[in-house]
C-alpha positions as CSV (number, residue, x, y, z in Angstrom):
1,M,-26.8,-85.4,12.5
2,I,-29.1,-87.1,10.0
3,R,-32.1,-86.3,12.2
4,T,-31.0,-82.4,11.8
5,A,-30.5,-82.7,8.2
6,V,-33.8,-84.2,7.7
7,T,-35.5,-81.3,9.8
8,V,-33.7,-78.8,7.8
9,W,-34.6,-80.5,4.4
10,A,-38.1,-80.6,5.4
11,F,-38.4,-76.8,5.9
12,L,-36.5,-76.2,3.0
13,K,-38.9,-78.3,1.0
14,R,-42.0,-76.5,2.4
15,D,-40.7,-72.9,1.7
16,F,-39.2,-73.9,-1.7
17,L,-42.4,-75.4,-3.0
18,S,-44.3,-72.2,-1.5
19,E,-42.1,-69.9,-3.3
20,V,-42.2,-71.7,-6.7
21,S,-46.0,-71.7,-6.7
22,Y,-45.9,-68.2,-7.5
23,R,-43.6,-68.1,-10.6
24,L,-44.8,-65.1,-12.1
25,S,-43.6,-63.4,-8.8
26,F,-40.1,-65.2,-9.2
27,L,-39.9,-64.0,-12.8
28,L,-40.7,-60.6,-12.1
29,Q,-37.9,-60.4,-9.1
30,V,-35.4,-61.5,-11.6
31,F,-36.3,-58.9,-14.0
32,G,-36.0,-56.5,-11.1
33,L,-32.5,-57.4,-10.3
34,V,-31.6,-57.0,-13.9
35,L,-32.9,-53.4,-13.7
36,S,-31.4,-52.7,-10.3
37,V,-27.9,-53.9,-11.3
38,A,-28.2,-51.6,-14.7
39,A,-29.3,-48.7,-12.3
40,F,-26.3,-49.0,-10.2
41,Y,-24.0,-49.3,-13.3
42,F,-25.3,-45.9,-14.8
43,L,-25.4,-44.4,-11.5
44,T,-21.9,-45.1,-10.9
45,K,-20.9,-43.5,-14.0
46,M,-21.2,-40.1,-12.1
47,I,-18.6,-41.2,-9.5
48,D,-15.2,-40.2,-9.7
49,P,-13.1,-43.4,-9.7
50,A,-10.3,-41.7,-7.5
51,T,-12.8,-41.0,-4.8
52,E,-11.2,-41.5,-1.4
53,G,-12.1,-44.6,0.3
54,L,-12.6,-46.6,-3.0
55,D,-9.3,-48.0,-2.4
56,G,-8.5,-48.4,-6.1
57,I,-11.8,-50.5,-6.6
58,P,-13.9,-49.2,-9.5
59,P,-17.2,-47.3,-8.1
60,F,-19.5,-49.9,-10.1
61,E,-17.8,-52.8,-8.3
62,W,-17.4,-51.2,-5.1
63,L,-21.1,-50.3,-4.8
64,L,-22.6,-53.4,-6.2
65,M,-20.7,-55.5,-3.8
66,G,-21.9,-53.3,-1.0
67,V,-25.6,-53.5,-1.8
68,S,-25.6,-57.2,-2.4
69,F,-23.9,-57.9,0.8
70,Q,-26.3,-55.7,2.7
71,A,-29.2,-57.7,1.3
72,Y,-27.8,-60.8,2.6
73,F,-27.0,-59.2,6.0
74,S,-30.6,-58.0,6.0
75,T,-31.9,-61.6,5.4
76,A,-29.9,-62.7,8.6
77,L,-31.1,-59.8,10.9
78,Y,-34.7,-60.2,9.8
79,A,-35.4,-63.6,8.7
80,F,-35.6,-65.4,12.1
81,S,-38.0,-62.9,13.6
82,A,-40.1,-62.7,10.6
83,R,-40.6,-66.4,10.3
84,I,-41.4,-66.6,14.2
85,R,-44.0,-63.9,13.8
86,D,-45.2,-65.7,10.6
87,E,-45.6,-69.1,12.3
88,Q,-47.4,-67.3,15.5
89,V,-50.0,-66.0,12.9
90,L,-50.5,-69.3,11.2
91,G,-50.6,-71.0,14.4
92,T,-48.0,-73.4,13.6
93,L,-45.4,-72.2,15.9
94,E,-46.5,-74.2,19.1
95,A,-46.4,-77.2,17.0
96,M,-43.0,-76.8,15.8
97,L,-41.5,-75.8,19.0
98,V,-43.0,-78.6,21.0
99,S,-41.8,-81.2,18.6
100,S,-39.1,-83.8,19.5
101,A,-36.6,-81.5,17.3
102,P,-34.4,-79.4,19.4
103,T,-35.1,-75.8,19.8
104,S,-32.1,-74.3,18.0
105,V,-32.6,-76.7,15.1
106,V,-36.1,-75.8,14.7
107,I,-35.0,-72.0,14.7
108,F,-32.2,-72.5,12.1
109,A,-34.5,-74.8,9.9
110,S,-37.1,-72.1,9.7
111,A,-35.1,-69.6,8.1
112,A,-33.1,-72.0,6.0
113,W,-34.9,-71.0,3.0
114,D,-34.4,-67.3,3.4
115,F,-30.8,-67.7,3.5
116,T,-30.8,-70.2,0.6
117,Y,-32.9,-67.4,-1.7
118,G,-30.7,-64.6,-0.1
119,G,-27.7,-66.4,-1.2
120,I,-29.2,-67.0,-4.9
121,R,-30.1,-63.5,-5.1
122,V,-26.5,-62.3,-4.3
123,V,-25.0,-64.7,-6.8
124,L,-27.7,-63.4,-9.6
125,Y,-26.6,-60.0,-8.8
126,L,-23.1,-60.7,-9.3
127,A,-23.7,-63.0,-12.4
128,I,-25.6,-60.3,-14.1
129,A,-23.1,-57.7,-13.6
130,W,-20.5,-60.0,-14.9
131,L,-22.4,-61.2,-18.1
132,L,-23.8,-57.7,-18.9
133,F,-21.3,-55.0,-17.4
134,D,-17.9,-56.9,-17.2
135,Y,-17.8,-57.2,-13.7
136,T,-14.5,-58.2,-12.4
137,L,-13.8,-61.0,-9.6
138,Y,-10.6,-62.6,-8.5
139,A,-10.9,-66.5,-7.9
140,S,-7.6,-66.3,-5.8
141,G,-9.7,-64.9,-2.8
142,L,-12.2,-67.5,-2.5
143,A,-10.9,-69.0,0.7
144,P,-10.7,-66.1,3.0
145,L,-14.0,-65.1,1.5
146,L,-15.9,-68.3,2.4
147,V,-14.2,-68.1,5.9
148,G,-15.6,-64.3,6.2
149,I,-19.0,-65.3,4.8
150,L,-19.3,-68.1,7.5
151,L,-18.1,-65.6,10.3
152,T,-20.4,-63.0,9.0
153,M,-23.6,-65.5,8.9
154,A,-22.6,-66.6,12.3
155,W,-22.6,-63.1,14.3
156,S,-25.6,-61.9,12.2
157,V,-27.6,-65.1,12.9
158,G,-26.9,-64.4,16.5
159,I,-28.6,-61.1,16.2
160,G,-31.4,-62.5,14.4
161,I,-31.9,-65.2,16.9
162,L,-31.9,-62.5,19.5
163,S,-34.5,-60.6,17.6
164,A,-36.5,-64.0,17.5
165,A,-36.2,-64.5,21.3
166,F,-37.3,-60.7,21.8
167,I,-40.6,-61.5,20.0
168,L,-41.0,-64.7,21.9
169,Y,-40.2,-63.1,25.0
170,F,-42.0,-59.6,25.1
171,K,-44.7,-60.3,22.1
172,R,-43.7,-57.5,19.8
173,G,-41.0,-56.6,17.4
174,N,-37.4,-55.9,18.1
175,P,-36.5,-52.2,17.5
176,I,-32.8,-52.8,18.0
177,N,-33.0,-54.6,14.2
178,M,-34.0,-51.3,12.6
179,L,-31.2,-49.5,14.6
180,L,-28.7,-52.1,13.5
181,S,-29.9,-51.9,10.1
182,G,-29.8,-48.1,9.8
183,M,-26.2,-48.0,11.4
184,S,-25.0,-50.6,8.8
185,L,-26.4,-48.4,6.0
186,F,-24.9,-45.3,7.2
187,F,-21.4,-46.4,9.0
188,G,-20.8,-49.8,7.2
189,N,-19.1,-48.5,4.0
190,V,-22.2,-50.0,2.0
191,F,-23.2,-47.1,-0.3
192,F,-20.3,-44.6,0.4
193,P,-16.8,-45.0,1.8
194,S,-16.7,-44.1,5.5
195,A,-14.0,-41.5,4.4
196,Q,-16.5,-39.3,3.1
197,L,-17.9,-38.8,6.6
198,P,-17.1,-35.7,8.7
199,D,-13.8,-36.3,10.4
200,W,-15.4,-36.3,14.1
201,I,-17.8,-39.2,13.1
202,E,-15.7,-41.4,10.7
203,P,-14.0,-43.5,13.5
204,V,-17.2,-44.9,14.3
205,A,-17.4,-46.9,11.1
206,A,-14.3,-48.9,12.2
207,W,-16.5,-50.3,14.7
208,V,-19.5,-51.4,12.6
209,P,-19.3,-55.0,12.0
210,V,-20.6,-54.7,8.5
211,T,-17.4,-52.8,7.8
212,W,-15.2,-55.7,8.6
213,S,-17.2,-57.9,6.6
214,L,-17.5,-55.9,3.7
215,N,-13.5,-55.3,3.9
216,V,-13.0,-59.0,3.7
217,V,-15.8,-59.4,0.9
218,R,-14.3,-56.6,-1.2
219,G,-10.8,-57.5,-0.5
220,A,-11.2,-61.1,-1.4
221,L,-13.5,-60.8,-4.4
222,L,-12.4,-57.5,-5.8
223,K,-8.5,-57.2,-4.9
224,G,-7.7,-60.9,-4.5
225,E,-6.3,-60.5,-1.2
226,G,-5.6,-63.4,1.1
227,F,-5.6,-64.5,4.7
228,E,-2.5,-62.3,5.5
229,E,-4.1,-59.1,4.3
230,L,-7.6,-59.7,5.7
231,A,-6.4,-61.5,9.0
232,G,-7.4,-58.4,11.3
233,D,-10.9,-58.2,9.9
234,L,-11.3,-62.0,10.1
235,T,-10.2,-61.8,13.6
236,R,-12.7,-59.3,14.6
237,L,-15.7,-61.3,12.9
238,A,-14.6,-64.5,14.7
239,V,-14.6,-62.9,18.1
240,L,-17.9,-61.4,17.3
241,A,-19.4,-64.6,16.1
242,A,-18.1,-66.4,19.3
243,V,-20.0,-64.3,21.3
244,L,-23.1,-63.3,19.6
245,L,-24.1,-66.8,18.3
246,P,-24.0,-68.8,21.7
247,A,-25.7,-65.7,23.3
248,G,-28.5,-65.8,20.6
249,L,-29.1,-69.5,21.0
250,F,-29.0,-69.2,24.8
251,L,-31.7,-66.4,25.2
252,A,-33.7,-68.0,22.6
253,R,-33.8,-71.3,24.7
254,I,-35.0,-69.1,27.8
255,A,-37.6,-67.2,25.6
256,V,-39.0,-70.6,24.5
257,R,-39.2,-72.1,27.8
258,R,-40.8,-69.4,29.2
259,A,-43.6,-69.1,26.4
260,K,-44.1,-73.1,26.8
261,R,-44.5,-72.6,30.8
262,E,-47.0,-69.9,30.2
263,G,-48.7,-71.3,27.3
264,S,-48.2,-68.4,25.3
265,L,-46.3,-69.7,22.0
266,V,-49.6,-68.7,19.8
267,Q,-49.8,-65.3,21.5
268,Y,-48.5,-62.4,19.3
């Protein structure tokens, strides 16, 4: 456990130092977040609060939570494959994967900063909205929220690792990520409620995992719901995580083992 923590810390420190070395870029990103939150606030002024599918949540709160969560979901979806590709280009992937650290630890650690920074961005989104636009959050839903976030990270990380394994095995990007991201944006209740979709296509949204995750996040933080009200979505997320995370790790080991055998870790 200590060895794993040291490995993760080493990756975090490396990527943090790289990020803060571009201070102007970081400050501009924060300013961009302020403008984005303000834009969403004034945009939602045009939305009727009684719109079907908002479930009594004010449009600004509903939309900003969806956008913030989608940004974090995208981090999980793309971080691993992007890091693997970057390390290939830099020529450091082989040194990482032939080290004494387990493959799963190296893969997780390589994207640790992306998840940390993604979480910071979500907190900044909500903090800006709370400070400037009276954004209402319920502390009573924190326990189910944390469980939902952990389960969401688990299943989305599983997909992200599958994407990284695809790159290692086939030496090209994974087109499935783009499809999943597009489906999540359209069917996942991110920008608009699925109730606004045509009747014949609306049921699809009920089977998109991002819908379950957003039901938990919005229910817990914006409505103060507890485990009893969110049990159905949490159960579905737990089943999905139990399937995708082990599958991702298993296939990643196969991809790394094949690349090591063929000596193709640095090929891209």
